[in-house]
Structures are given as structure tokens and as C-alpha cells.
C-alpha positions in Angstrom: -9.8 -8.1 13.2 -11.1 -8.3 9.7 -9.5 -6.4 6.8 -11.0 -3.0 6.1 -12.9 -2.4 2.9 -10.3 -1.8 0.2 -10.6 -1.0 -3.5 -8.7 0.2 -6.6 -5.3 -1.2 -5.5 -2.5 -1.4 -8.1 1.3 -1.8 -8.0 3.9 -1.0 -10.6 7.5 -0.1 -11.1 7.9 3.2 -12.8 10.8 2.9 -15.2 10.1 6.1 -17.1 13.0 8.5 -17.7 14.7 10.4 -16.2 14.5 8.1 -13.2 15.3 6.9 -10.6 12.9 4.0 -11.0 10.5 3.3 -8.1 7.8 1.0 -7.0 4.4 2.7 -6.5 1.4 1.1 -4.7 -1.9 3.0 -4.6 -5.4 2.2 -3.5 -8.4 3.3 -1.4 -9.2 2.2 2.2 -12.6 2.9 3.8 -12.4 4.6 7.2 -15.1 6.1 9.4 -13.5 9.5 10.0 -11.7 12.2 8.0 -8.9 12.2 10.7 -8.4 8.4 10.2 -6.0 7.9 7.4 -4.6 4.7 5.9 -0.8 4.2 5.8 1.4 1.5 4.2 4.8 0.6 5.6 7.2 -2.2 4.8 6.6 -5.2 7.0 9.2 -6.3 9.6 10.5 -8.9 9.2 10.3 -8.6 5.4 9.7 -12.2 4.4 12.0 -14.7 2.8 11.1 -14.3 -0.9 12.9 -11.2 -2.3 10.4 -10.7 -5.2 7.4 -10.4 -2.8 7.2 -7.1 -1.0 5.1 -7.3 2.2 3.4 -4.2 3.4 1.5 -3.5 6.6 -1.6 -1.3 6.4 -2.5 0.8 9.4 -5.2 3.3 10.1 -3.7 6.3 11.8 -5.5 9.1 13.7 -4.1 12.4 12.3 -5.8 14.7 14.9 -8.7 15.0 17.2 -10.9 16.9 14.7 -12.2 15.3 11.6 -15.4 14.6 9.6 -17.5 11.7 10.8 -18.1 10.2 7.4 -17.5 6.6 6.2 -15.6 7.1 3.0 -12.7 5.7 1.0 -9.3 7.4 1.7 -6.4 7.4 -0.7 -3.2 5.5 0.3 0.1 5.5 -1.5 3.5 3.8 -0.9 6.7 4.5 -2.8 10.2 3.0 -2.6 13.2 2.7 -5.0 13.1 -0.4 -7.2 14.8 -1.8 -10.2 13.2 -3.5 -13.2 12.0 -7.0 -12.3 12.9 -6.5 -8.6 9.3 -7.3 -7.4 6.6 -9.6 -8.8 4.0 -9.3 -6.0 3.0 -6.9 -3.3 1.1 -8.4 -0.3 -0.8 -6.1 2.0 -1.5 -7.1 5.6 -3.8 -5.6 8.2 -3.2 -6.7 11.8 -1.4 -9.8 10.6 -4.1 -10.9 8.1 -3.3 -11.0 4.3 -5.9 -8.6 2.7 -4.6 -8.0 -0.8 -2.1 -9.7 -3.2 -1.1 -7.6 -6.2 0.8 -8.4 -9.3 3.5 -5.8 -10.0 3.4 -4.2 -13.5 6.0 -2.0 -15.1 5.7 1.3 -16.9 8.3 2.3 -19.5 
């Protein structure tokens, strides 16, 4: 299956005090229902390069009732991370690479 429409993705490690520091990935994924929400999880197995974080994107049904609109839905992923721990985040949907993001840092 092809990647869903995705936009406004970015990834950074938040190093601002007081801590702890964490990796944050945000973006928008178009779904065709208000009860269909995107979710990012760490890929298993994680890959062999430790500076590339691989994430799986899924679209999850959150209930039987929801709007029937095609619209972008916010998605967010967070995990603890140290300065320089990640250089790239790759986002996969059903095994296909959909996005590759450079990881920035905020101080």
C-alpha cells in the first residue's frame, strides 16, 4: 500500500533546561475519518545504525463514531534522547519508507 499523505514533519532533540532531554517528532497525516488517528511507534527490529531511529506509522481506529472528513491529523512521538544520539528519523508505513527527517537540536 502507498504511503498516506503526510506534511509538516520535523524531528528534534529538546535539550532545553531543566530536562530531561528528549527526541520529539511531529507532523500531520491525512485520514478519511475523525476516528482514524495516526500513531508513531518504534520499529521492531530497530535497524543496525544507532543514529537512525526507525518509526512505524499506523492509522488506528479510535472508536465506531467519528466524522467522515478527509483531513490532516496531528501525530507526535517522544522518547528520551541525549545530545547527538540521533541524526535521522525514518518513518515507515506498511514496510515502505515514507519520510526521512534530519534531527535538529534545541538549546
